[in-house]
Structure formats: structure tokens, C-alpha cells
C-alpha positions in Angstrom: -22.3 -18.6 -31.3 -25.6 -16.5 -31.2 -25.6 -13.3 -30.0 -27.5 -13.0 -26.4 -30.3 -10.3 -26.8 -31.3 -8.0 -23.4 -34.6 -7.0 -22.5 -35.6 -4.9 -19.5 -37.8 -5.6 -16.5 -39.0 -3.9 -13.7 -40.2 -6.3 -11.3 -37.7 -8.2 -9.8 -38.2 -11.4 -11.0 -37.5 -14.9 -9.1 -35.4 -17.9 -10.3 -37.5 -20.2 -12.2 -40.2 -17.9 -12.9 -41.9 -17.7 -15.9 -41.9 -14.2 -17.4 -43.9 -12.2 -20.4 -41.8 -9.8 -22.5 -43.6 -6.5 -23.9 -45.7 -7.2 -27.3 -42.8 -5.0 -28.7 -39.8 -7.3 -27.4 -41.9 -9.8 -28.4 -41.9 -8.8 -31.8 -38.3 -8.1 -32.0 -37.4 -11.6 -30.5 -39.7 -14.0 -32.3 -39.7 -12.3 -35.4 -36.8 -9.8 -36.1 -34.0 -11.7 -34.9 -36.3 -15.2 -34.9 -34.9 -16.7 -31.8 -36.8 -20.3 -31.2 -38.1 -22.4 -27.7 -35.1 -23.2 -25.6 -32.9 -20.2 -26.8 -31.1 -18.0 -24.2 -31.8 -14.3 -23.6 -31.1 -12.1 -20.9 -33.4 -9.9 -18.7 -31.9 -6.5 -16.7 -33.4 -4.4 -14.6 -31.2 -1.3 -15.1 -29.8 -1.2 -12.2 -26.7 -4.0 -12.0 -28.6 -7.1 -12.2 -28.8 -9.7 -14.9 -30.7 -12.7 -15.0 -30.2 -15.4 -17.6 -33.3 -16.4 -19.3 -34.5 -19.1 -21.4 -37.4 -18.6 -24.1 -39.8 -20.8 -23.0 -42.8 -19.9 -25.2 -43.0 -18.0 -28.3 -46.3 -16.1 -29.8 -48.1 -12.2 -29.9 -46.3 -12.2 -25.9 -43.1 -14.0 -25.8 -42.2 -15.9 -22.5 -39.0 -16.7 -20.9 -38.1 -18.9 -17.8 -35.4 -17.1 -15.5 -32.4 -18.3 -14.0 -30.1 -17.6 -10.8 -29.0 -13.6 -11.7 -25.7 -12.2 -11.3 -24.4 -8.8 -10.6 -23.1 -6.8 -13.7 -20.1 -4.7 -13.9 -20.3 -1.5 -12.3 -20.9 1.5 -14.6 -18.0 3.4 -15.7 -17.1 6.2 -12.9 -17.4 9.2 -15.7 -20.2 11.8 -16.2 -20.3 13.1 -19.9 -21.6 16.9 -19.6 -22.1 17.7 -23.2 -22.6 20.8 -25.3 -25.1 21.2 -28.1 -24.7 20.5 -31.7 -26.5 18.7 -34.6 -29.0 16.1 -33.5 -27.8 13.5 -35.5 -24.3 13.7 -34.3 -25.2 13.7 -30.7 -27.3 10.6 -31.3 -24.2 9.2 -32.0 -22.6 10.9 -28.4 -25.3 8.9 -26.8 -25.2 5.7 -28.3 -21.2 5.4 -28.0 -21.3 6.9 -24.4 -24.0 3.9 -23.5 -21.8 1.0 -24.8 -19.0 2.7 -22.9 -21.0 2.0 -19.7 -21.3 6.1 -18.9 -23.9 6.0 -16.5 -24.7 9.9 -16.5 -25.1 12.0 -19.7 -26.1 15.7 -19.3 -26.8 18.3 -21.7 -26.0 21.9 -20.9 -26.8 25.2 -22.3 -23.5 27.7 -23.0 -23.2 31.0 -24.9 -22.6 29.9 -28.2 -24.7 27.0 -28.5 -26.7 27.4 -31.6 -30.3 26.1 -32.0 -31.3 25.6 -28.5 -35.0 23.7 -28.2 -37.9 25.0 -26.8 -39.1 22.9 -24.1 -41.7 20.6 -25.9 -38.9 20.2 -28.4 -36.3 18.6 -26.1 -39.0 16.8 -24.0 -39.4 15.1 -27.4 -35.5 14.6 -28.0 -34.6 13.8 -24.9 -36.8 10.9 -25.2 -35.3 9.7 -28.2 -32.2 10.1 -26.7 -33.1 7.7 -23.8 -34.3 5.1 -26.2 -30.8 5.2 -27.9 -29.1 4.8 -24.5 -31.3 1.9 -23.8 -30.7 0.3 -26.9 -26.9 0.2 -27.0 -27.0 -0.5 -23.0 -29.0 -3.9 -24.2 -26.8 -4.3 -27.2 -23.6 -3.8 -25.5 -24.1 -5.9 -22.2 -24.5 -2.9 -19.8 -26.1 -4.0 -16.7 -26.7 -0.4 -16.0 -29.1 2.3 -17.8 -27.8 5.5 -18.8 -29.6 8.6 -17.3 -29.8 11.5 -20.1 -30.7 14.1 -18.5 -30.5 18.5 -19.4 -31.0 21.0 -20.4 -28.8 22.4 -17.7 -27.2 25.7 -17.8 -23.4 25.8 -17.7 -22.6 28.0 -14.5 -24.8 25.0 -12.6 -22.8 22.5 -14.3 -18.8 24.2 -13.2 -20.9 24.8 -9.8 -22.5 20.9 -9.4 -18.4 19.2 -10.1 -16.1 19.2 -6.8 -12.7 21.4 -7.2 -10.3 19.3 -9.1 -12.9 16.3 -10.5 -13.9 17.9 -13.5 -11.9 18.3 -16.9 -13.4 21.2 -19.3 -12.3 20.6 -23.1 -10.9 23.4 -24.8 -8.0 24.2 -27.0 -6.2 26.8 -24.9 -6.0 24.1 -21.9 -2.7 24.2 -20.0 -2.1 20.6 -20.1 -3.2 17.4 -23.0 -5.8 15.6 -20.9 -3.9 12.2 -20.9 -1.1 14.2 -19.1 -4.4 15.6 -16.7 -5.2 12.5 -15.7 -2.1 10.6 -14.9 -1.3 13.4 -12.8 -4.4 13.4 -10.9 -3.2 9.8 -9.9 -6.2 8.1 -11.0 -8.9 9.0 -9.5 -11.9 6.8 -9.5 -14.1 9.2 -10.5 -14.3 12.4 -13.0 -16.6 14.6 -15.0 -15.7 15.9 -18.7 -17.0 18.9 -20.4 -17.1 19.2 -23.8 -18.6 22.6 -25.4 -20.8 23.3 -28.5 -19.7 23.2 -32.1 -18.5 27.0 -31.6 -16.5 26.0 -28.3 -16.7 28.2 -25.1 -16.3 31.7 -24.8 -13.1 32.9 -22.7 -15.1 34.1 -20.4 -16.4 30.5 -19.8 -13.3 29.0 -20.3 -12.2 31.7 -17.0 -15.3 30.4 -14.9 -14.2 26.7 -15.5 -10.9 27.6 -13.9 -12.4 29.8 -11.1 -14.8 26.8 -10.2 -11.7 24.6 -10.2 -12.0 22.7 -13.4 -9.2 21.9 -15.0 -8.8 23.1 -18.9 -7.1 20.3 -21.1 -6.6 20.1 -24.8 -6.8 17.3 -26.9 -3.9 17.7 -29.1 -3.7 19.7 -32.0 -6.6 18.9 -34.1 -9.3 20.9 -34.3 -12.2 18.4 -33.2 -16.0 18.6 -33.7 -17.8 18.5 -30.6 -18.6 14.8 -30.6 -15.6 13.8 -31.6 -13.9 15.5 -28.9 -16.4 13.6 -26.7 -15.6 10.5 -27.8 -12.0 10.7 -27.7 -12.2 12.4 -24.3 -14.0 9.8 -22.9 -12.0 7.0 -24.6 -9.3 8.9 -22.4 -10.9 9.2 -19.2 -12.1 5.3 -19.2 -8.4 4.0 -20.1 -7.3 6.6 -17.3 -9.6 5.2 -14.9 -9.1 1.6 -15.4 -12.6 0.8 -17.2 -11.0 -1.4 -19.8 -9.4 -3.8 -17.5 -12.4 -4.6 -15.5 -14.4 -7.8 -16.0 -17.3 -7.9 -18.4 -19.7 -8.8 -15.7 -19.7 -10.6 -11.8 -20.5 -14.6 -12.4 -21.2 -15.0 -8.6 -25.0 -15.0 -7.8 -26.2 -12.4 -5.9 -27.5 -12.7 -2.5 -30.2 -10.4 -0.6 -31.2 -7.0 -2.0 -28.0 -5.3 -3.1 -28.0 -1.6 -4.5 -26.6 0.1 -7.0 -23.8 2.1 -7.2 -23.2 5.5 -6.0 -21.8 6.4 -9.2 -25.9 5.7 -10.5 -27.4 7.8 -8.0 -29.2 11.2 -8.8 -27.4 14.8 -7.8 -29.6 17.0 -6.2 -31.0 19.6 -8.2 -30.8 17.9 -11.8 -33.8 16.6 -13.8 -34.2 12.9 -12.1 -36.9 11.9 -14.5 -35.1 8.3 -16.0 -38.0 7.5 -18.2 -38.1 5.0 -20.8 -39.9 6.7 -23.4 -43.0 5.6 -22.4 -42.5 2.0 -23.3 -43.5 -1.0 -21.0 -40.8 -3.3 -19.8 -41.2 -7.6 -19.0 -43.8 -8.5 -16.6 -43.2 -11.6 -14.4 -45.9 -13.6 -14.5 -47.8 -14.3 -11.2 
């Protein structure tokens, strides 16, 4: 069975409409994965809508014919606040978080962060993170494109999350994360806070406690920042029932349904959800 590849649209197509893929997506479909006329693909808008489509014409610009839309499974109710470490290791965090359906990943600045980028370097790096996240979300069948934000001071992160909903990961935690989540009664939404490679300073951990964050550990091992992020995400997703959800909602959508609240932007953070300057598929008029 062939893998179904997914491509992003900005304008919502109508069933039966023909849509042109971007040159880059056309090249990928025709030259890289070598799909042919009549093969199936999917179009997504990044806000929860998925359209099955069939390749109608090949060329420099590929044309697909759109079918009836359906609603994707909602994104996970988990936000990840990630400390800085080596860029390549952060690429891994972004990729795997997107595959797991995390709707929002925020990079923060704490006292022990090393190699803090200047604004121009961060702008370029954030563009790369956004592209990595989009590619991973498409590959894994997500109907929502994750937001990649930052850089946010740790103090703002501690203030942003309502008391009791945040879990700061630190070896000095009073309880293991699985225990804390089980005692929370299965909250539908939560936030995870992961430190940089050098961890959080004692005063930062105390500030988290004072702001209502649960300080939790991940067992006896000393984990790297990216490992802690992936372990904590897996535990949180299990606790929120993510792994028990269906892959998609097959019923066709009616009307102009919007995305869930979990994908909305909070006040005060960088809300630019760019695709790194890339185009998206264009409906034929």
C-alpha cells in the first residue's frame, strides 16, 4: 500500500475543484516520490481540514482533483516549553513533537542557557524549525500545523500558564511526572517545561513552585534536554488519552468549522505562524 503524501493549501478548495500544487510540491510528487495520474494524495490547511485528492495532471505544476473534506483528529492538549541546547538536537525535538501532534512548541530563555542566538540568527533558525515541524506533521498525518514560537523569557512562561496546569521537569522534583499527572485527574490540557542542557537554577525552580507549577522528575537517570522533552511528552500524551484517539474523523465537514481552542494564540507571544516563505497549493479558478 502506497504512502499518502500531504500538501498544504491556504485557500479552501471545493469538492470537485482542481488545484495546482506549488512547483516545489509538484517536483516532490512527480520526481521524488514518483506518483502518477490517478494516484491519491491529501491536502491540508493546517487548521484541521483534510481533503482527499487525486492526481489529475503531471508536469512542472501538478494538478490534483479534490474530494469531500473531513475533519482531522484534534491536536494534543499539551504545550511544550523547551530550553536551548545544540541546534541539531532541537531539530529532533521539533520533529518528534510535530509527529506526536503537539500544537505549540515555545523556546524559552533561562539563566543557564548557552549560545543564545542573536535576533537574526534566531529568525533563520525559527524558520528552519517551522519547516521541520511542517514536514513532520504532514508525514505523520496531522491535520494541524504546529506553531513554533520564541524566544520567550522564562519569567513570562511561568506567568503564562495557569497554576496547576504546568509541569516543570527537574531532578529535584517532589514527585515523578507519571504520579503527578495521575493525581491531577486526567486534565485535558497541560504544559511541560524543559530546561536547557545545564538544567534550571535553584531560584528558577523555586520561582516555578511559587507560580503554581508542579516540579516533577523523570526517574533516576540524568537526561539530556531533548531526551527529557521526548520522555515527558510521551508520559503526558499517555495521561491525556492521546494514544486512544482515532486517527481522523471520517465524517465530511459541514459549514465553516474552526480549529479547537488548543490551537489558538495566547496574548503576548510571537504569533507569526509563517511557513518559512514557502508557497502553498493554489485552486484553479
